[in-house]
N, C-alpha and C positions, 0 to 999 in steps of 0.2 A: 504494500500500500504506500502511496507516495505521500510526502509531506504536504504537497499541494492539496491532495484530497482531504487529508486530516484537517488542514487549516480551513478548507471550505466547509467541512462538517462543523467545525467549531463556530464559524461565522453564522452558519444556518442555525445552529443551536441557540446562539445568543439572540439573533433576531427573531427566530421562531418562537421564542418564549413570549413574544408579544401577543400570542394568541393561545387559547386553550379553554376548555370547558370549565376547568377548575384547577387551580386558582385563575383569577382574571386580572387584567390590567397590570398595575405596578407589582402586585404579588407574583404574577407570572414572570415578570421581568426579573424579579428577585430570584425566582426559581431558576431562570436561565443562568444567572450569575453563578449560582451554586452548582448547577450541572456542568457548566464550562470549567469551573475550577476543579471539579471532580474528574471530568474528562481529561483535563491536562495532566492531572496527577496519575490517572490510570494509564495513559499512553506514554508517560515519560521514559519508562525502561526500554521501550521498543522504538520510539520515534522521537528522539531528542530534538528539541527545537521546533516541534510541531505543537505550538500552543496558540491560544487565542485570547484576545482581550474582550472585555464586555463594553458595549457602547453606553453612553449616558442613558439613564432611565428615561429621559424625555424622548430620545430617539426610539427606544423600544416601544414606549407607550404610543407614540405617533404612528408607528408601523401597524399597530393593532387595528387602527381604524380602517385599514384596507383589506382586512381578512374577515371572511364570513365565519359564522359559527362552525361550519363544517371544516373550514381551513384551520380554525383555531383548535378544534379537537384533534385534527391530524398532527398539528405542530406540537401540541401538548403530549400526544402519544410518542412522538419522536423524542422529545426531551426525556420522557419516562424510560424509553428504550436505552438511550445513551446513559442515563443514570444507572440503569441496571447492569451495564457491562462490568465484568470483573476487571481487576488490574491486569494489564498486559505484561507478559514476561517474554524473554527471548524465545523460550520454548513454545509459547502459545501465540506468537506474533501473527502468524498466518491466519489461524482460526479467529483470533481477536479482530483482525482487520476485516475478515468476512462478516463477523457479527456486527461490527460498526457500520459497514456498508449496508447491511440489511436494515439497520435502523433508519437509514436515510431514504430507502426506496419509496415508502409511502408519501414522502414529502413532495414527490413529483406530481401528486394529484391535486395540490392546492391550486387555487385560481391564479390566473395571470396577474391580476391586480395585487394579490397577496405576495406572489413570487417577486414582483417588481419592488414592492415595499420592503420585503424582508430579506430578499436574496435567496429565498428557499428554492431548492431544486436546481441551483446553478452550480 
């Protein structure tokens, strides 16, 4: 798995947190920060230098307005999937990468407006 893909996943995770069925709004943006921090820690042993930063809360909250309830539910599920990943080790790097990619697959179903606002599915 490439560093670019991991960085893209982290970016999507951060901005995707601006949607979700529960929690919502700024709570969901806080969830994204937590998930990104956890994701960065989990992938560190396998993909050094593949970390992401979280955008300001206002950016996250603004992105939320472009996502439908269905989009938000999909993005929230994506965050839950990333959060559920185990820590990556050198021995599990390939499997871990496949699991991380599988988390991102459903994000491709979000609306174009939501994709543009959040960077989801890019």
